C-alpha positions in Angstrom: 22.6 74.6 -132.3 24.9 76.2 -129.7 23.9 73.6 -127.0 25.8 71.0 -129.1 29.0 73.0 -129.1 31.1 72.3 -126.0 33.0 75.6 -126.2 31.8 78.8 -127.7 34.1 81.5 -129.0 33.2 85.1 -129.8 35.8 87.6 -130.9 35.3 91.3 -130.6 37.7 94.3 -130.3 40.8 92.1 -129.9 39.3 89.9 -127.2 38.4 86.3 -127.6 35.5 85.3 -125.3 35.6 81.5 -124.6 32.5 80.0 -122.9 32.5 76.5 -121.6 29.1 75.4 -122.8 27.8 72.4 -120.9 25.4 74.2 -118.5 23.3 71.2 -117.7 26.4 69.4 -116.5 27.7 72.5 -114.7 30.3 72.7 -117.5 32.0 69.5 -116.3 35.0 68.4 -118.3 34.3 65.6 -120.7 36.6 64.6 -123.6 34.8 66.9 -126.2 35.1 69.9 -123.9 38.7 69.3 -123.0 39.6 68.8 -126.6 37.8 71.9 -127.6 39.5 73.9 -124.9 42.9 72.6 -125.9 42.3 73.6 -129.5 40.9 77.0 -128.6 43.9 77.8 -126.4 46.3 76.9 -129.2 44.2 79.0 -131.7 44.1 82.2 -129.6 47.8 82.0 -129.0 48.4 81.8 -132.8 45.9 84.4 -133.8 47.5 87.9 -134.1 44.1 89.6 -133.9 43.5 88.3 -130.4 45.3 90.4 -127.7 43.3 89.2 -124.7 41.2 86.2 -123.7 38.2 85.8 -121.3 37.3 82.3 -120.1 33.9 81.8 -118.5 31.1 79.2 -118.1 27.6 79.0 -119.4 24.7 78.8 -117.0 25.1 78.9 -113.2 28.6 77.3 -112.9 32.1 78.2 -114.1 33.3 74.6 -114.1 32.5 71.6 -111.8 35.7 69.6 -112.6 35.8 66.3 -114.4 32.6 64.8 -115.6 32.1 61.8 -113.3 31.0 59.7 -116.3 34.7 59.5 -117.2 35.3 57.6 -114.0 32.4 55.2 -114.4 33.8 51.7 -114.2 37.4 52.7 -113.6 37.5 52.1 -109.8 36.7 48.4 -110.3 38.8 47.9 -113.4 42.3 46.6 -113.7 44.9 49.3 -112.9 42.4 52.1 -112.2 45.2 54.5 -111.2 47.0 53.9 -114.4 43.9 54.6 -116.4 43.3 57.9 -114.6 47.0 58.9 -115.0 46.8 58.1 -118.7 43.7 60.3 -119.2 45.6 63.1 -117.4 48.7 62.8 -119.6 46.9 62.4 -122.9 44.0 64.8 -122.5 43.8 67.0 -119.4 47.4 67.9 -119.0 48.0 69.0 -122.6 45.0 71.3 -122.3 46.4 72.9 -119.2 49.8 73.3 -120.7 48.2 75.1 -123.7 46.4 77.4 -121.3 49.7 78.2 -119.4 51.4 78.8 -122.7 49.1 81.6 -123.9 51.3 84.7 -123.9 48.4 87.1 -124.0 46.5 88.1 -120.8 43.8 85.5 -119.9 41.0 86.5 -117.5 38.8 83.9 -115.8 35.3 85.3 -115.3 34.1 82.9 -112.6 30.3 83.1 -112.7 29.6 80.3 -110.3 31.2 77.2 -108.7 34.7 76.4 -109.7 35.3 72.9 -108.2 37.9 70.3 -108.6 39.7 70.8 -111.9 37.5 73.8 -112.5 39.3 75.6 -109.7 42.6 74.7 -111.2 41.5 76.1 -114.6 40.4 79.3 -113.0 43.7 79.8 -111.1 45.7 79.0 -114.2 44.4 82.2 -115.8 46.3 85.4 -115.2 43.5 87.3 -113.5 40.5 85.8 -111.8 37.4 88.0 -111.4 34.6 86.2 -109.6 31.0 86.8 -109.0 30.1 87.3 -105.3 28.0 84.0 -105.4 30.9 82.0 -106.8 33.1 79.7 -104.8 36.3 77.6 -105.2 36.6 74.1 -103.9 39.3 71.4 -104.2 37.1 68.3 -104.0 39.7 65.7 -104.9 40.8 64.2 -101.5 37.8 64.1 -99.2 35.3 63.5 -101.9 37.1 61.1 -104.3 40.2 59.8 -102.5 42.6 61.3 -105.1 45.0 64.2 -105.2 44.4 67.6 -106.8 45.4 67.4 -110.4 45.6 69.5 -113.6 47.9 71.8 -111.7 45.8 72.3 -108.5 48.6 71.1 -106.2 50.9 73.8 -107.7 48.5 76.6 -108.3 46.8 76.8 -104.9 50.0 77.0 -102.8 51.8 79.2 -105.2 48.8 81.6 -105.3 47.6 81.7 -101.7 50.4 80.1 -99.8 51.0 76.6 -98.4 48.8 76.9 -95.4 45.7 78.0 -97.3 46.4 75.7 -100.3 46.9 72.6 -98.2 44.0 73.4 -96.0 41.8 73.7 -99.1 43.0 70.4 -100.4 42.7 68.4 -97.2 39.3 69.7 -96.1 37.6 70.4 -99.5 35.9 73.3 -97.8 34.3 75.9 -100.1 36.2 79.2 -100.4 33.7 81.9 -101.1 34.6 84.5 -103.7 34.8 87.3 -101.1 37.1 85.2 -99.0 39.2 84.2 -102.0 39.7 87.9 -102.9 40.5 88.8 -99.3 43.0 86.0 -99.0 44.8 86.8 -102.2 43.6 83.6 -104.1 42.0 85.8 -106.8 42.2 89.3 -108.1 38.7 90.6 -107.6 35.2 89.8 -106.4 32.3 91.7 -107.9 28.5 91.7 -107.7 27.1 89.0 -109.9 25.4 91.4 -112.3 28.7 93.2 -112.9 30.9 90.2 -113.7 30.7 90.4 -117.5 31.2 94.1 -117.5 34.2 94.0 -115.3 35.8 91.2 -117.2 35.1 93.0 -120.4 36.6 96.2 -119.1 39.8 94.5 -118.1 40.1 92.6 -121.3 39.5 95.7 -123.3 42.4 97.4 -121.5 44.6 94.5 -122.2 43.6 94.4 -125.9 44.8 97.9 -126.3 48.0 97.3 -124.4 51.6 96.2 -125.1 50.9 92.6 -126.0 54.5 91.5 -126.3 55.4 93.1 -122.9 52.4 91.3 -121.3 53.7 88.0 -122.5 57.2 88.7 -121.2 55.8 89.8 -117.8 53.9 86.5 -117.6 57.1 84.6 -118.4 59.0 86.4 -115.7 56.4 85.7 -113.1 56.1 82.1 -114.2 59.8 81.4 -113.7 60.2 83.3 -110.4 59.1 80.6 -108.0 62.1 78.4 -108.9 64.7 81.2 -109.4 67.0 82.9 -106.9 67.5 86.7 -107.0 70.5 86.6 -109.3 68.8 84.3 -111.7 65.7 86.5 -111.8 67.8 89.6 -112.3 69.5 88.0 -115.3 66.1 86.8 -116.7 64.7 90.3 -116.4 67.6 91.7 -118.3 67.1 89.2 -121.1 63.4 89.9 -121.2 64.0 93.6 -121.2 66.2 93.3 -124.2 63.3 91.7 -126.1 60.8 94.2 -124.8 63.0 97.1 -125.7 63.2 96.0 -129.3 59.4 96.3 -129.8 57.5 99.1 -131.5 55.3 99.4 -128.5 58.3 100.3 -126.3 59.2 103.1 -128.7 55.6 104.3 -128.7 55.4 104.1 -124.9 58.5 106.3 -124.5 57.3 108.8 -127.1 53.9 109.0 -125.5 55.4 109.6 -122.1 57.7 112.3 -123.3 54.8 114.0 -125.3 52.4 113.8 -122.4 49.8 111.6 -124.2 48.3 108.2 -123.9 50.3 105.5 -125.9 48.7 103.9 -128.9 50.0 100.4 -128.7 49.7 98.0 -131.6 50.7 94.8 -129.9 54.1 94.4 -131.5 
């Protein structure tokens, strides 16, 4: 039965739809779900038939962060901080690294609350489309007395700027989907009933696009925060060399010169 499967995958037309499937727990991250997500991220990267990915949540939440049952008994145990750090390094962080490493476009279809680590997962995707009723919340500090993790302390300031990111972390105030879109934290906010259609439309466009070039674009943007202009110019030249060697580049040029839409094949 599907309720026993922590992560659902459905492939259609070059798009892998991944649905976090713990709706009764607001899709909170327990070890089976984290492991399933880690494996799925590795699988979609390796699968040549997948050219775009959509990540969403079942039920009324996108993801509520870590399942609090994971923390049960840790606070009063010996070396509680060490236990939390070990869980991050052995389970949560590898999953996030696998998500970051996907070279294909990844869309987060945020259908409800994205809190704690759930907000980090959403922002780790390339494009975030959120339902109007959704919100984002860094619950770590005020609610639990810990720091944002699984990339939250990097993703929020690098996406929306230091002031907004630090404010979100220190206050744990909810950021509504409309405010997140207006402030540049996410790409788009849509009416709730249009979320799946909009995510599917974008994913369909990406699945018909120049897959290799998309991956190189992601690499260029990923490296830009730590590069100066000369380093970035040199990186662009190296990446352009790789893009220019693809069949899709030849098709794009031919289509442009012939006045038609390109028929990319993802290689």
